[in-house]
N, CA and C atoms of all chains as a GROMACS GRO file, in nm:
protein
  642
    1MET      N    1   6.988  14.153   9.293
    1MET     CA    2   6.935  14.039   9.369
    1MET      C    3   7.050  13.965   9.437
    2LYS      N    4   7.030  13.933   9.565
    2LYS     CA    5   7.132  13.858   9.638
    2LYS      C    6   7.072  13.726   9.686
    3ARG      N    7   7.152  13.618   9.672
    3ARG     CA    8   7.104  13.485   9.710
    3ARG      C    9   7.152  13.448   9.850
    4PHE      N   10   7.065  13.377   9.923
    4PHE     CA   11   7.101  13.329  10.056
    4PHE      C   12   7.072  13.180  10.066
    5GLY      N   13   7.160  13.107  10.134
    5GLY     CA   14   7.140  12.966  10.162
    5GLY      C   15   7.174  12.941  10.309
    6ASP      N   16   7.084  12.874  10.380
    6ASP     CA   17   7.104  12.846  10.523
    6ASP      C   18   7.072  12.700  10.550
    7VAL      N   19   7.133  12.646  10.654
    7VAL     CA   20   7.111  12.506  10.688
    7VAL      C   21   7.077  12.491  10.836
    8ILE      N   22   6.994  12.393  10.867
    8ILE     CA   23   6.957  12.361  11.006
    8ILE      C   24   6.912  12.214  11.006
    9ARG      N   25   6.902  12.154  11.123
    9ARG     CA   26   6.856  12.016  11.130
    9ARG      C   27   6.709  12.008  11.168
   10VAL      N   28   6.647  11.897  11.130
   10VAL     CA   29   6.511  11.866  11.178
   10VAL      C   30   6.516  11.723  11.230
   11PRO      N   31   6.490  11.704  11.360
   11PRO     CA   32   6.489  11.568  11.414
   11PRO      C   33   6.384  11.483  11.343
   12ALA      N   34   6.413  11.354  11.326
   12ALA     CA   35   6.324  11.264  11.251
   12ALA      C   36   6.181  11.268  11.306
   13ASP      N   37   6.169  11.277  11.439
   13ASP     CA   38   6.035  11.273  11.498
   13ASP      C   39   5.963  11.408  11.491
   14LYS      N   40   6.027  11.508  11.432
   14LYS     CA   41   5.965  11.640  11.417
   14LYS      C   42   5.940  11.676  11.271
   15TYR      N   43   5.984  11.588  11.181
   15TYR     CA   44   5.976  11.622  11.038
   15TYR      C   45   5.832  11.639  10.990
   16ALA      N   46   5.746  11.546  11.024
   16ALA     CA   47   5.607  11.553  10.977
   16ALA      C   48   5.540  11.680  11.029
   17GLU      N   49   5.568  11.713  11.154
   17GLU     CA   50   5.510  11.834  11.213
   17GLU      C   51   5.560  11.959  11.139
   18TYR      N   52   5.687  11.959  11.106
   18TYR     CA   53   5.745  12.073  11.036
   18TYR      C   54   5.679  12.094  10.899
   19VAL      N   55   5.664  11.984  10.826
   19VAL     CA   56   5.602  11.992  10.694
   19VAL      C   57   5.456  12.036  10.705
   20GLU      N   58   5.385  11.978  10.802
   20GLU     CA   59   5.243  12.010  10.819
   20GLU      C   60   5.224  12.158  10.852
   21LYS      N   61   5.310  12.211  10.937
   21LYS     CA   62   5.300  12.353  10.972
   21LYS      C   63   5.324  12.441  10.849
   22HIS      N   64   5.420  12.400  10.766
   22HIS     CA   65   5.448  12.481  10.646
   22HIS      C   66   5.341  12.464  10.538
   23ASN      N   67   5.276  12.349  10.537
   23ASN     CA   68   5.163  12.332  10.443
   23ASN      C   69   5.047  12.423  10.481
   24ASN      N   70   5.050  12.469  10.604
   24ASN     CA   71   4.943  12.556  10.653
   24ASN      C   72   5.001  12.687  10.706
   25ILE      N   73   5.099  12.738  10.635
   25ILE     CA   74   5.164  12.862  10.679
   25ILE      C   75   5.060  12.974  10.689
   26TRP      N   76   5.076  13.057  10.791
   26TRP     CA   77   4.982  13.168  10.808
   26TRP      C   78   4.998  13.265  10.691
   27PRO      N   79   4.888  13.303  10.626
   27PRO     CA   80   4.899  13.394  10.509
   27PRO      C   81   4.972  13.524  10.540
   28SER      N   82   4.957  13.573  10.663
   28SER     CA   83   5.024  13.699  10.700
   28SER      C   84   5.176  13.685  10.691
   29ILE      N   85   5.228  13.566  10.718
   29ILE     CA   86   5.373  13.544  10.714
   29ILE      C   87   5.424  13.554  10.570
   30VAL      N   88   5.350  13.491  10.479
   30VAL     CA   89   5.388  13.499  10.338
   30VAL      C   90   5.386  13.644  10.291
   31GLU      N   91   5.282  13.715  10.333
   31GLU     CA   92   5.267  13.855  10.294
   31GLU      C   93   5.382  13.940  10.345
   32MET      N   94   5.420  13.921  10.472
   32MET     CA   95   5.526  14.007  10.526
   32MET      C   96   5.664  13.969  10.469
   33MET      N   97   5.681  13.843  10.429
   33MET     CA   98   5.807  13.806  10.363
   33MET      C   99   5.818  13.875  10.228
   34ARG      N  100   5.706  13.879  10.157
   34ARG     CA  101   5.706  13.949  10.027
   34ARG      C  102   5.733  14.098  10.047
   35ASP      N  103   5.670  14.155  10.150
   35ASP     CA  104   5.693  14.298  10.180
   35ASP      C  105   5.840  14.323  10.212
   36ALA      N  106   5.908  14.220  10.265
   36ALA     CA  107   6.050  14.233  10.300
   36ALA      C  108   6.141  14.205  10.179
   37HIS      N  109   6.079  14.197  10.059
   37HIS     CA  110   6.154  14.178   9.933
   37HIS      C  111   6.225  14.042   9.926
   38ILE      N  112   6.161  13.941   9.987
   38ILE     CA  113   6.212  13.804   9.978
   38ILE      C  114   6.134  13.733   9.867
   39GLN      N  115   6.206  13.666   9.778
   39GLN     CA  116   6.139  13.589   9.672
   39GLN      C  117   6.205  13.455   9.654
   40ASN      N  118   6.135  13.364   9.588
   40ASN     CA  119   6.188  13.231   9.559
   40ASN      C  120   6.231  13.158   9.686
   41PHE      N  121   6.164  13.186   9.796
   41PHE     CA  122   6.195  13.123   9.925
   41PHE      C  123   6.157  12.974   9.916
   42THR      N  124   6.255  12.888   9.936
   42THR     CA  125   6.232  12.744   9.922
   42THR      C  126   6.303  12.669  10.034
   43ILE      N  127   6.237  12.568  10.090
   43ILE     CA  128   6.300  12.481  10.189
   43ILE      C  129   6.308  12.339  10.132
   44PHE      N  130   6.429  12.284  10.132
   44PHE     CA  131   6.454  12.146  10.088
   44PHE      C  132   6.488  12.061  10.209
   45HIS      N  133   6.468  11.930  10.196
   45HIS     CA  134   6.498  11.837  10.306
   45HIS      C  135   6.568  11.712  10.254
   46ARG      N  136   6.667  11.667  10.329
   46ARG     CA  137   6.728  11.534  10.308
   46ARG      C  138   6.811  11.498  10.430
   47ASP      N  139   6.804  11.372  10.471
   47ASP     CA  140   6.893  11.318  10.574
   47ASP      C  141   6.890  11.397  10.705
   48GLY      N  142   6.774  11.449  10.740
   48GLY     CA  143   6.763  11.521  10.867
   48GLY      C  144   6.809  11.665  10.861
   49TYR      N  145   6.841  11.711  10.743
   49TYR     CA  146   6.882  11.852  10.726
   49TYR      C  147   6.778  11.928  10.645
   50LEU      N  148   6.760  12.054  10.682
   50LEU     CA  149   6.678  12.146  10.604
   50LEU      C  150   6.770  12.247  10.539
   51PHE      N  151   6.748  12.272  10.412
   51PHE     CA  152   6.824  12.375  10.343
   51PHE      C  153   6.727  12.481  10.294
   52LYS      N  154   6.754  12.605  10.328
   52LYS     CA  155   6.666  12.717  10.291
   52LYS      C  156   6.735  12.803  10.187
   53TYR      N  157   6.667  12.830  10.077
   53TYR     CA  158   6.719  12.918   9.972
   53TYR      C  159   6.623  13.034   9.956
   54TYR      N  160   6.674  13.153   9.943
   54TYR     CA  161   6.587  13.265   9.907
   54TYR      C  162   6.669  13.375   9.843
   55GLU      N  163   6.597  13.466   9.780
   55GLU     CA  164   6.661  13.580   9.714
   55GLU      C  165   6.606  13.708   9.774
   56TYR      N  166   6.695  13.804   9.790
   56TYR     CA  167   6.654  13.936   9.841
   56TYR      C  168   6.664  14.037   9.728
   57THR      N  169   6.554  14.106   9.702
   57THR     CA  170   6.550  14.196   9.586
   57THR      C  171   6.540  14.343   9.625
   58GLY      N  172   6.540  14.372   9.755
   58GLY     CA  173   6.529  14.512   9.798
   58GLY      C  174   6.664  14.582   9.797
   59ASP      N  175   6.669  14.701   9.857
   59ASP     CA  176   6.795  14.776   9.859
   59ASP      C  177   6.842  14.808  10.001
   60ASP      N  178   6.775  14.750  10.103
   60ASP     CA  179   6.822  14.768  10.241
   60ASP      C  180   6.790  14.641  10.320
   61TYR      N  181   6.876  14.542  10.305
   61TYR     CA  182   6.853  14.410  10.366
   61TYR      C  183   6.841  14.419  10.518
   62GLU      N  184   6.932  14.493  10.581
   62GLU     CA  185   6.932  14.502  10.727
   62GLU      C  186   6.798  14.559  10.776
   63ALA      N  187   6.752  14.666  10.713
   63ALA     CA  188   6.628  14.732  10.754
   63ALA      C  189   6.508  14.639  10.733
   64ASP      N  190   6.505  14.572  10.619
   64ASP     CA  191   6.392  14.482  10.590
   64ASP      C  192   6.388  14.365  10.689
   65MET      N  193   6.504  14.309  10.722
   65MET     CA  194   6.508  14.196  10.816
   65MET      C  195   6.474  14.243  10.957
   66ALA      N  196   6.520  14.363  10.993
   66ALA     CA  197   6.491  14.416  11.126
   66ALA      C  198   6.341  14.436  11.143
   67LYS      N  199   6.276  14.485  11.038
   67LYS     CA  200   6.131  14.507  11.043
   67LYS      C  201   6.058  14.372  11.056
   68LEU      N  202   6.104  14.275  10.980
   68LEU     CA  203   6.044  14.141  10.984
   68LEU      C  204   6.061  14.081  11.124
   69ASN      N  205   6.179  14.090  11.177
   69ASN     CA  206   6.208  14.027  11.306
   69ASN      C  207   6.141  14.099  11.423
   70ALA      N  208   6.103  14.224  11.402
   70ALA     CA  209   6.036  14.301  11.508
   70ALA      C  210   5.886  14.273  11.510
   71ASN      N  211   5.836  14.207  11.406
   71ASN     CA  212   5.692  14.182  11.397
   71ASN      C  213   5.653  14.067  11.490
   72GLU      N  214   5.555  14.092  11.577
   72GLU     CA  215   5.518  13.992  11.679
   72GLU      C  216   5.462  13.864  11.619
   73GLU      N  217   5.383  13.879  11.512
   73GLU     CA  218   5.327  13.759  11.450
   73GLU      C  219   5.439  13.676  11.386
   74HIS      N  220   5.534  13.744  11.327
   74HIS     CA  221   5.648  13.673  11.268
   74HIS      C  222   5.728  13.602  11.376
   75GLN      N  223   5.746  13.667  11.489
   75GLN     CA  224   5.816  13.604  11.602
   75GLN      C  225   5.742  13.478  11.647
   76LYS      N  226   5.608  13.487  11.650
   76LYS     CA  227   5.528  13.371  11.691
   76LYS      C  228   5.544  13.256  11.592
   77TRP      N  229   5.549  13.290  11.463
   77TRP     CA  230   5.568  13.187  11.360
   77TRP      C  231   5.703  13.117  11.379
   78LEU      N  232   5.807  13.196  11.404
   78LEU     CA  233   5.939  13.138  11.423
   78LEU      C  234   5.942  13.045  11.545
   79GLU      N  235   5.876  13.088  11.653
   79GLU     CA  236   5.871  13.002  11.773
   79GLU      C  237   5.790  12.874  11.746
   80TYR      N  238   5.684  12.891  11.670
   80TYR     CA  239   5.592  12.780  11.637
   80TYR      C  240   5.664  12.672  11.555
   81THR      N  241   5.756  12.714  11.468
   81THR     CA  242   5.828  12.618  11.382
   81THR      C  243   5.962  12.577  11.444
   82ALA      N  244   6.016  12.660  11.533
   82ALA     CA  245   6.148  12.633  11.591
   82ALA      C  246   6.150  12.505  11.674
   83VAL      N  247   6.035  12.463  11.725
   83VAL     CA  248   6.030  12.341  11.806
   83VAL      C  249   6.063  12.218  11.721
   84CYS      N  250   6.063  12.235  11.588
   84CYS     CA  251   6.096  12.125  11.497
   84CYS      C  252   6.239  12.134  11.447
   85GLN      N  253   6.316  12.227  11.499
   85GLN     CA  254   6.450  12.250  11.443
   85GLN      C  255   6.559  12.240  11.548
   86GLN      N  256   6.681  12.208  11.502
   86GLN     CA  257   6.801  12.207  11.587
   86GLN      C  258   6.916  12.265  11.505
   87PRO      N  259   6.987  12.364  11.559
   87PRO     CA  260   7.101  12.418  11.484
   87PRO      C  261   7.204  12.310  11.453
   88VAL      N  262   7.278  12.327  11.346
   88VAL     CA  263   7.387  12.234  11.312
   88VAL      C  264   7.500  12.249  11.415
   89ASP      N  265   7.585  12.146  11.424
   89ASP     CA  266   7.690  12.146  11.526
   89ASP      C  267   7.784  12.266  11.513
   90SER      N  268   7.805  12.311  11.391
   90SER     CA  269   7.901  12.420  11.368
   90SER      C  270   7.841  12.558  11.385
   91ALA      N  271   7.712  12.566  11.421
   91ALA     CA  272   7.648  12.698  11.438
   91ALA      C  273   7.714  12.775  11.552
   92GLU      N  274   7.718  12.906  11.536
   92GLU     CA  275   7.769  12.992  11.643
   92GLU      C  276   7.672  12.988  11.762
   93ASP      N  277   7.720  13.029  11.879
   93ASP     CA  278   7.632  13.040  11.995
   93ASP      C  279   7.515  13.133  11.962
   94GLY      N  280   7.394  13.085  11.983
   94GLY     CA  281   7.276  13.169  11.960
   94GLY      C  282   7.232  13.173  11.814
   95GLU      N  283   7.310  13.112  11.726
   95GLU     CA  284   7.274  13.112  11.584
   95GLU      C  285   7.169  13.004  11.559
   96TRP      N  286   7.072  13.033  11.477
   96TRP     CA  287   6.968  12.935  11.445
   96TRP      C  288   6.998  12.878  11.307
   97TRP      N  289   6.932  12.921  11.202
   97TRP     CA  290   6.972  12.880  11.067
   97TRP      C  291   7.118  12.925  11.047
   98ALA      N  292   7.203  12.834  11.002
   98ALA     CA  293   7.345  12.867  10.983
   98ALA      C  294   7.371  12.901  10.836
   99PRO      N  295   7.434  13.014  10.809
   99PRO     CA  296   7.453  13.055  10.670
   99PRO      C  297   7.554  12.970  10.595
  100MET      N  298   7.525  12.941  10.471
  100MET     CA  299   7.620  12.876  10.381
  100MET      C  300   7.677  12.985  10.291
  101ASN      N  301   7.793  12.957  10.232
  101ASN     CA  302   7.855  13.053  10.141
  101ASN      C  303   7.815  13.025   9.997
  102ASP      N  304   7.774  13.131   9.929
  102ASP     CA  305   7.745  13.124   9.785
  102ASP      C  306   7.880  13.124   9.713
  103ILE      N  307   7.925  13.006   9.668
  103ILE     CA  308   8.058  12.999   9.608
  103ILE      C  309   8.054  13.005   9.455
  104PHE      N  310   7.935  12.992   9.397
  104PHE     CA  311   7.926  12.999   9.250
  104PHE      C  312   7.781  13.018   9.212
  105HIS      N  313   7.758  13.110   9.120
  105HIS     CA  314   7.624  13.116   9.062
  105HIS      C  315   7.627  13.170   8.920
  106ILE      N  316   7.527  13.128   8.845
  106ILE     CA  317   7.504  13.178   8.711
  106ILE      C  318   7.382  13.267   8.718
  107LEU      N  319   7.396  13.391   8.679
  107LEU     CA  320   7.285  13.486   8.693
  107LEU      C  321   7.164  13.445   8.612
  108MET      N  322   5.790  12.692   8.631
  108MET     CA  323   5.928  12.680   8.681
  108MET      C  324   5.934  12.576   8.793
  109LYS      N  325   6.032  12.486   8.786
  109LYS     CA  326   6.048  12.384   8.890
  109LYS      C  327   6.185  12.403   8.956
  110ARG      N  328   6.186  12.390   9.089
  110ARG     CA  329   6.309  12.409   9.166
  110ARG      C  330   6.375  12.276   9.196
  111PHE      N  331   6.507  12.275   9.195
  111PHE     CA  332   6.583  12.156   9.230
  111PHE      C  333   6.688  12.190   9.335
  112GLY      N  334   6.708  12.099   9.430
  112GLY     CA  335   6.813  12.113   9.530
  112GLY      C  336   6.885  11.980   9.543
  113ASP      N  337   7.017  11.983   9.538
  113ASP     CA  338   7.097  11.860   9.546
  113ASP      C  339   7.213  11.883   9.642
  114VAL      N  340   7.260  11.774   9.701
  114VAL     CA  341   7.370  11.785   9.799
  114VAL      C  342   7.481  11.683   9.765
  115ILE      N  343   7.603  11.722   9.794
  115ILE     CA  344   7.719  11.635   9.777
  115ILE      C  345   7.827  11.685   9.874
  116ARG      N  346   7.931  11.605   9.896
  116ARG     CA  347   8.040  11.650   9.984
  116ARG      C  348   8.159  11.700   9.903
  117VAL      N  349   8.238  11.786   9.966
  117VAL     CA  350   8.366  11.826   9.910
  117VAL      C  351   8.470  11.807  10.021
  118PRO      N  352   8.568  11.718   9.998
  118PRO     CA  353   8.673  11.699  10.100
  118PRO      C  354   8.747  11.830  10.125
  119ALA      N  355   8.789  11.852  10.250
  119ALA     CA  356   8.854  11.979  10.287
  119ALA      C  357   8.973  12.010  10.197
  120ASP      N  358   9.048  11.908  10.159
  120ASP     CA  359   9.168  11.933  10.078
  120ASP      C  360   9.137  11.952   9.929
  121LYS      N  361   9.008  11.948   9.895
  121LYS     CA  362   8.968  11.969   9.756
  121LYS      C  363   8.885  12.096   9.738
  122TYR      N  364   8.854  12.161   9.849
  122TYR     CA  365   8.763  12.276   9.843
  122TYR      C  366   8.820  12.390   9.758
  123ALA      N  367   8.946  12.428   9.782
  123ALA     CA  368   9.005  12.540   9.708
  123ALA      C  369   9.008  12.510   9.558
  124GLU      N  370   9.040  12.386   9.524
  124GLU     CA  371   9.043  12.349   9.383
  124GLU      C  372   8.904  12.358   9.321
  125TYR      N  373   8.804  12.316   9.397
  125TYR     CA  374   8.667  12.321   9.347
  125TYR      C  375   8.623  12.464   9.319
  126VAL      N  376   8.652  12.553   9.412
  126VAL     CA  377   8.615  12.694   9.396
  126VAL      C  378   8.690  12.755   9.278
  127GLU      N  379   8.820  12.726   9.270
  127GLU     CA  380   8.902  12.783   9.162
  127GLU      C  381   8.851  12.738   9.025
  128LYS      N  382   8.814  12.611   9.016
  128LYS     CA  383   8.762  12.562   8.888
  128LYS      C  384   8.632  12.634   8.850
  129HIS      N  385   8.548  12.659   8.949
  129HIS     CA  386   8.421  12.727   8.920
  129HIS      C  387   8.440  12.876   8.895
  130ASN      N  388   8.543  12.933   8.954
  130ASN     CA  389   8.574  13.073   8.923
  130ASN      C  390   8.619  13.089   8.778
  131ASN      N  391   8.661  12.979   8.719
  131ASN     CA  392   8.708  12.981   8.581
  131ASN      C  393   8.630  12.881   8.496
  132ILE      N  394   8.500  12.878   8.521
  132ILE     CA  395   8.415  12.783   8.447
  132ILE      C  396   8.428  12.811   8.296
  133TRP      N  397   8.427  12.704   8.218
  133TRP     CA  398   8.436  12.720   8.073
  133TRP      C  399   8.308  12.789   8.023
  134PRO      N  400   8.322  12.895   7.945
  134PRO     CA  401   8.203  12.968   7.898
  134PRO      C  402   8.102  12.879   7.825
  135SER      N  403   8.152  12.777   7.756
  135SER     CA  404   8.061  12.689   7.682
  135SER      C  405   7.966  12.614   7.776
  136ILE      N  406   8.014  12.588   7.898
  136ILE     CA  407   7.930  12.515   7.996
  136ILE      C  408   7.813  12.604   8.041
  137VAL      N  409   7.845  12.729   8.068
  137VAL     CA  410   7.740  12.823   8.107
  137VAL      C  411   7.636  12.834   7.996
  138GLU      N  412   7.686  12.844   7.873
  138GLU     CA  413   7.598  12.860   7.757
  138GLU      C  414   7.507  12.738   7.740
  139MET      N  415   7.563  12.619   7.754
  139MET     CA  416   7.478  12.501   7.733
  139MET      C  417   7.380  12.478   7.849
  140MET      N  418   7.416  12.526   7.969
  140MET     CA  419   7.319  12.518   8.079
  140MET      C  420   7.201  12.612   8.052
  141ARG      N  421   7.232  12.729   8.001
  141ARG     CA  422   7.122  12.823   7.966
  141ARG      C  423   7.035  12.765   7.856
  142ASP      N  424   7.101  12.703   7.756
  142ASP     CA  425   7.025  12.640   7.647
  142ASP      C  426   6.935  12.528   7.701
  143ALA      N  427   6.976  12.468   7.813
  143ALA     CA  428   6.897  12.360   7.874
  143ALA      C  429   6.788  12.414   7.968
  144HIS      N  430   6.766  12.548   7.962
  144HIS     CA  431   6.661  12.613   8.042
  144HIS      C  432   6.685  12.605   8.192
  145ILE      N  433   6.814  12.610   8.230
  145ILE     CA  434   6.851  12.615   8.371
  145ILE      C  435   6.879  12.760   8.406
  146GLN      N  436   6.821  12.806   8.516
  146GLN     CA  437   6.848  12.944   8.560
  146GLN      C  438   6.868  12.946   8.711
  147ASN      N  439   6.925  13.057   8.757
  147ASN     CA  440   6.948  13.077   8.901
  147ASN      C  441   7.030  12.963   8.962
  148PHE      N  442   7.118  12.905   8.884
  148PHE     CA  443   7.202  12.794   8.929
  148PHE      C  444   7.303  12.848   9.032
  149THR      N  445   7.299  12.794   9.152
  149THR     CA  446   7.384  12.844   9.260
  149THR      C  447   7.440  12.727   9.340
  150ILE      N  448   7.568  12.737   9.379
  150ILE     CA  449   7.628  12.637   9.468
  150ILE      C  450   7.670  12.704   9.597
  151PHE      N  451   7.622  12.650   9.708
  151PHE     CA  452   7.657  12.698   9.842
  151PHE      C  453   7.748  12.595   9.909
  152HIS      N  454   7.825  12.641  10.007
  152HIS     CA  455   7.916  12.552  10.080
  152HIS      C  456   7.911  12.579  10.231
  153ARG      N  457   7.914  12.472  10.307
  153ARG     CA  458   7.936  12.480  10.452
  153ARG      C  459   7.968  12.342  10.506
  154ASP      N  460   8.062  12.335  10.598
  154ASP     CA  461   8.090  12.212  10.673
  154ASP      C  462   8.120  12.093  10.583
  155GLY      N  463   8.187  12.117  10.471
  155GLY     CA  464   8.223  12.006  10.385
  155GLY      C  465   8.113  11.959  10.292
  156TYR      N  466   8.003  12.031  10.292
  156TYR     CA  467   7.892  11.997  10.202
  156TYR      C  468   7.873  12.106  10.097
  157LEU      N  469   7.836  12.062   9.979
  157LEU     CA  470   7.795  12.154   9.872
  157LEU      C  471   7.646  12.138   9.851
  158PHE      N  472   7.579  12.250   9.841
  158PHE     CA  473   7.437  12.247   9.810
  158PHE      C  474   7.415  12.320   9.680
  159LYS      N  475   7.348  12.255   9.587
  159LYS     CA  476   7.322  12.312   9.454
  159LYS      C  477   7.175  12.343   9.439
  160TYR      N  478   7.144  12.466   9.400
  160TYR     CA  479   7.006  12.507   9.374
  160TYR      C  480   6.996  12.551   9.230
  161TYR      N  481   6.891  12.511   9.162
  161TYR     CA  482   6.866  12.567   9.029
  161TYR      C  483   6.718  12.555   8.994
  162GLU      N  484   6.682  12.629   8.893
  162GLU     CA  485   6.543  12.628   8.846
  162GLU      C  486   6.541  12.585   8.701
  163TYR      N  487   6.440  12.507   8.667
  163TYR     CA  488   6.422  12.462   8.529
  163TYR      C  489   6.299  12.531   8.471
  164THR      N  490   6.318  12.599   8.358
  164THR     CA  491   6.209  12.680   8.303
  164THR      C  492   6.158  12.626   8.170
  165GLY      N  493   6.211  12.514   8.123
  165GLY     CA  494   6.166  12.459   7.995
  165GLY      C  495   6.041  12.374   8.012
  166ASP      N  496   6.006  12.299   7.906
  166ASP     CA  497   5.886  12.215   7.914
  166ASP      C  498   5.916  12.067   7.888
  167ASP      N  499   6.046  12.031   7.880
  167ASP     CA  500   6.081  11.889   7.866
  167ASP      C  501   6.214  11.865   7.938
  168TYR      N  502   6.204  11.849   8.068
  168TYR     CA  503   6.323  11.836   8.153
  168TYR      C  504   6.409  11.717   8.112
  169GLU      N  505   6.346  11.602   8.091
  169GLU     CA  506   6.422  11.481   8.056
  169GLU      C  507   6.502  11.503   7.927
  170ALA      N  508   6.438  11.560   7.827
  170ALA     CA  509   6.505  11.581   7.699
  170ALA      C  510   6.620  11.682   7.712
  171ASP      N  511   6.597  11.790   7.787
  171ASP     CA  512   6.702  11.891   7.804
  171ASP      C  513   6.822  11.834   7.879
  172MET      N  514   6.796  11.753   7.982
  172MET     CA  515   6.906  11.696   8.060
  172MET      C  516   6.979  11.588   7.978
  173ALA      N  517   6.905  11.512   7.900
  173ALA     CA  518   6.967  11.409   7.816
  173ALA      C  519   7.062  11.473   7.715
  174LYS      N  520   7.018  11.585   7.658
  174LYS     CA  521   7.102  11.656   7.560
  174LYS      C  522   7.229  11.709   7.627
  175LEU      N  523   7.210  11.766   7.747
  175LEU     CA  524   7.324  11.820   7.823
  175LEU      C  525   7.422  11.707   7.856
  176ASN      N  526   7.371  11.597   7.905
  176ASN     CA  527   7.457  11.487   7.949
  176ASN      C  528   7.524  11.414   7.833
  177ALA      N  529   7.469  11.429   7.713
  177ALA     CA  530   7.528  11.366   7.596
  177ALA      C  531   7.640  11.450   7.536
  178ASN      N  532   7.651  11.574   7.581
  178ASN     CA  533   7.753  11.664   7.525
  178ASN      C  534   7.892  11.631   7.580
  179GLU      N  535   7.986  11.607   7.492
  179GLU     CA  536   8.119  11.563   7.535
  179GLU      C  537   8.192  11.665   7.620
  180GLU      N  538   8.176  11.794   7.586
  180GLU     CA  539   8.244  11.898   7.663
  180GLU      C  540   8.183  11.905   7.804
  181HIS      N  541   8.052  11.888   7.811
  181HIS     CA  542   7.985  11.888   7.942
  181HIS      C  543   8.032  11.769   8.025
  182GLN      N  544   8.049  11.654   7.959
  182GLN     CA  545   8.100  11.536   8.030
  182GLN      C  546   8.240  11.561   8.085
  183LYS      N  547   8.321  11.631   8.004
  183LYS     CA  548   8.458  11.662   8.049
  183LYS      C  549   8.456  11.757   8.168
  184TRP      N  550   8.363  11.853   8.167
  184TRP     CA  551   8.350  11.945   8.280
  184TRP      C  552   8.313  11.870   8.408
  185LEU      N  553   8.219  11.777   8.393
  185LEU     CA  554   8.175  11.700   8.511
  185LEU      C  555   8.291  11.617   8.567
  186GLU      N  556   8.369  11.555   8.477
  186GLU     CA  557   8.485  11.475   8.523
  186GLU      C  558   8.591  11.565   8.588
  187TYR      N  559   8.608  11.684   8.531
  187TYR     CA  560   8.708  11.781   8.578
  187TYR      C  561   8.676  11.830   8.721
  188THR      N  562   8.548  11.842   8.750
  188THR     CA  563   8.508  11.890   8.884
  188THR      C  564   8.478  11.774   8.980
  189ALA      N  565   8.448  11.657   8.926
  189ALA     CA  566   8.410  11.542   9.010
  189ALA      C  567   8.523  11.497   9.101
  190VAL      N  568   8.647  11.524   9.062
  190VAL     CA  569   8.760  11.484   9.146
  190VAL      C  570   8.759  11.559   9.280
  191CYS      N  571   8.677  11.664   9.290
  191CYS     CA  572   8.666  11.742   9.414
  191CYS      C  573   8.543  11.703   9.495
  192GLN      N  574   8.470  11.602   9.451
  192GLN     CA  575   8.342  11.571   9.515
  192GLN      C  576   8.335  11.426   9.564
  193GLN      N  577   8.251  11.405   9.665
  193GLN     CA  578   8.220  11.270   9.716
  193GLN      C  579   8.071  11.264   9.745
  194PRO      N  580   8.000  11.164   9.694
  194PRO     CA  581   7.857  11.153   9.724
  194PRO      C  582   7.832  11.142   9.875
  195VAL      N  583   7.718  11.187   9.920
  195VAL     CA  584   7.681  11.173  10.061
  195VAL      C  585   7.656  11.025  10.092
  196ASP      N  586   7.664  10.992  10.221
  196ASP     CA  587   7.652  10.850  10.262
  196ASP      C  588   7.520  10.788  10.216
  197SER      N  589   7.416  10.868  10.212
  197SER     CA  590   7.283  10.814  10.181
  197SER      C  591   7.256  10.807  10.031
  198ALA      N  592   7.353  10.846   9.948
  198ALA     CA  593   7.331  10.842   9.802
  198ALA      C  594   7.309  10.699   9.755
  199GLU      N  595   7.228  10.685   9.652
  199GLU     CA  596   7.207  10.554   9.590
  199GLU      C  597   7.335  10.510   9.520
  200ASP      N  598   7.347  10.381   9.493
  200ASP     CA  599   7.461  10.331   9.415
  200ASP      C  600   7.468  10.405   9.281
  201GLY      N  601   7.582  10.462   9.250
  201GLY     CA  602   7.599  10.529   9.122
  201GLY      C  603   7.547  10.671   9.119
  202GLU      N  604   7.481  10.713   9.227
  202GLU     CA  605   7.427  10.850   9.232
  202GLU      C  606   7.539  10.946   9.268
  203TRP      N  607   7.541  11.061   9.205
  203TRP     CA  608   7.643  11.161   9.234
  203TRP      C  609   7.579  11.269   9.323
  204TRP      N  610   7.539  11.383   9.270
  204TRP     CA  611   7.462  11.478   9.350
  204TRP      C  612   7.334  11.408   9.397
  205ALA      N  613   7.303  11.417   9.524
  205ALA     CA  614   7.184  11.350   9.578
  205ALA      C  615   7.070  11.450   9.591
  206PRO      N  616   6.954  11.416   9.537
  206PRO     CA  617   6.843  11.512   9.538
  206PRO      C  618   6.783  11.534   9.677
  207MET      N  619   6.750  11.659   9.706
  207MET     CA  620   6.675  11.693   9.827
  207MET      C  621   6.530  11.716   9.784
  208ASN      N  622   6.440  11.706   9.880
  208ASN     CA  623   6.298  11.729   9.851
  208ASN      C  624   6.260  11.873   9.877
  209ASP      N  625   6.192  11.933   9.781
  209ASP     CA  626   6.136  12.067   9.798
  209ASP      C  627   6.011  12.053   9.884
  210ILE      N  628   6.022  12.087  10.013
  210ILE     CA  629   5.907  12.065  10.103
  210ILE      C  630   5.823  12.190  10.123
  211PHE      N  631   5.875  12.305  10.078
  211PHE     CA  632   5.798  12.428  10.094
  211PHE      C  633   5.857  12.537  10.006
  212HIS      N  634   5.773  12.607   9.934
  212HIS     CA  635   5.823  12.727   9.867
  212HIS      C  636   5.714  12.831   9.850
  213ILE      N  637   5.761  12.954   9.842
  213ILE     CA  638   5.675  13.067   9.814
  213ILE      C  639   5.710  13.110   9.672
  214LEU      N  640   5.612  13.114   9.586
  214LEU     CA  641   5.640  13.146   9.445
  214LEU      C  642   5.695  13.286   9.429
   0.00000   0.00000   0.00000
């Protein structure tokens, strides 16, 4: 199992919309994330930042993410929620959620 | 199982020390965290911020944390690593790690 942590901003005037959309996440999105071997997917919020944690339990991360990202419904979900997000200042050009480094964990 | 996410800062000149201390965490600390029903404890870093994720699997969180915080060796560990940390601006008076809200998760 590999852990991932990513960060992005949510403008104050978009926070309620972001939460409401996730309270009503499309069931197909949850299903395809599970099919992609993602578990314990959690989004936290504080001070205008969103922190995303998840674990990958499969054996081909690149292939699973490529399949997920190629799915049209998944693309629509990302566009639907992206209007509530802004990359952090340190994000690379074109980068959306910015990866954090796992510097310590207890299995 | 309940998820927790907390945030704190690490000054740039303290980052290497923080990582080195965690690379050599005292085995007793890991053991007492497990005894406190903490699992999947992970610390991420980016842009001077530390993000801590963990899960609590017991049935009396207050009691388990009180026991942990009353342990002298655990207190020494917290003091030993606290010199590398600074609370975020929005932290309450006396608050160290500042809690984030779990706004969405997939079990």
